[in-house]
N, C-alpha and C positions, 0 to 999 in steps of 0.2 A: 793888417800890418800892426806890429807891436814894438813901438819904441821902448827901450829898456833903459831907464835912468838910475845910475848909481855912482857913488863916490869911491874913490880908491886912495889908499895911502901909499905913496911911493917913497921908500926910504932912500936917503942918500947922505953922505957924510959931509960935514961942514965944520971948518975951524975958524969961520969968520967971526969978528967981533960983533956982539949983540945979535947974533943969529938966534931967532926964537924957536923954541922947541914946538913939536906938534903936540896934540892932545895926548899922544902916547908917550911923550917925553923923549922922543927921538928927533931926527931932522929929516926933512924931506918936502914933498909936495902933496897937496890934497885936491886933485882935480875931480871935477864932476863930469861924468861922461854920459852920452846917450847913444847907444848902439841900435842900429836898424839892420835887420837881417838882409835887406836888399840893397844896401849902399856900401860903399867902400870906406867912407870916412864917418867918424862919429861927430856929433855936436860935442863941444867941450867948453869947459869954464875952468880956468886955472886961477889959483890964488896962492897967497903965502902958505907955507906949510903949517903955520900955527893958526890959521883961520879956516874954519870949516866952510866948504862951499855947499852948504845944505840949506840955504834959505829959499823961501818961495821965489824970490826974484832970480836967484841962481837957476832954479829948476825951470822957471819960465824962459829964461834966456837960452839955456841949453836945448830945451825942447824946440824953440823957434829955430835955432841954428840947424838942428837936425832935420826938422820938417822942410826947411828951405832947400835942403839938398835933394829932396825927392822931386823928380820931374813932375810937372803938373798933370800929365797924362796918367801918372800912377797915384798921385796924391788925391785928386778930386774923384769922388765917387767910390773911394776905398774906405772901408770901416777901419778906424784907428782906435786901438786900445793901448793906453799908456800904463806901463808897469814901472813901479818905483817901490823902494823900501819905505820904512816908517818916516824917514826924513822928508819924503814928499807929501806927507799928510797934512801940511799946512793949508788952512782954509783958503788963502789967497791963491795957491797953486791949484787946488781942487776946483776952485771957481773958474 
């Protein structure tokens, strides 16, 4: 089983006062998602568009949410290899 963790930048329009721009200078959301090939729903962590969701704490929380969705009969005794990009390279997450 390979949980795949990655963030996405979802662009949307905003004319609200004091709306903060994303790191790409646009407006939107920056969710961190974890997809599993054998479940219908991903683990996810959403935050403000101008705040990256790429800390070790975010990765740990999303992975816990995703793994909790797997039935015990499938999760226990199954090898799990976690895939993430460079943002998941924090020592706290790897530990």
